[in-house]
Every structure is written in C-alpha cells, then in structure tokens.
N, C-alpha and C positions, 0 to 999 in steps of 0.2 A: 680212400678214393675208390678202391675196388668194390667196397660194400655199396657205395652210392651207385656205381655202374650196375651192380647186380640188382639193386632195388629198382632201378629204372627198367632194366630188362624184364624183371618179373611183372612190373606194372604193364609194360607194353605187350608181353606175351599172354598175360592173363594168369589166373591162379594155377590152373592145371598144368599148363606148359611151363610156367615159372617154377613150379615144384619139381618138374622133371629135370629142368636145367640145374637147380640147386642139388638135387640128388646125384648128379653126375660129378659134382665137385668135391674134392677131399676137404675134410675139416670145415665144412660149410653147412649150416642149418638155417631154417627160417620158418616163420609163421606168417601166413597171409590170412587176413580177415576181410571178406568181401562186404559190400554195402548192405547185405542182408544179415550179416553177422556170422556167416558160415566160416569155419576155420579150416585152413589147408596147412598141414604140417609136413615138413621134410621128414625123411625116414628116421633120422636120429634126434629130432627135436626134443622128444620127451625125456631124453637123457639129461637135459639141462633144466628141466622144470623143477622148481623149488617148492616144497610144501608150504602152505600158508599158515601152518601151526606155529 
C-alpha cells in the first residue's frame, strides 16, 4: 500500500521532485522513465541492478 502511495506521489511531483522524495526515505529506491525514455534513478538504485549475463 505504501509503494502505491509513493508511486502516485512521484507521478504527481514529476521525476525530479519525485526522486528527491525517494532519496529522503530509508530503504527505498526507484527508477522513473519519462515519456521520452529518460531515466531518473534514486541514489541507491544501481545497487539492485542485476547483470543480464
């Protein structure tokens, strides 16, 4: 339920302000992709990226 609320908040705030919000929360990461395909990642997101090999 909390993840749904954060998703909605990020959508309403937009990617830049949404990432700022996520970065303030402990144990919370996200990836936002805008309609042009630009990626916005929270500060710790890359720690969870898995190699495609």
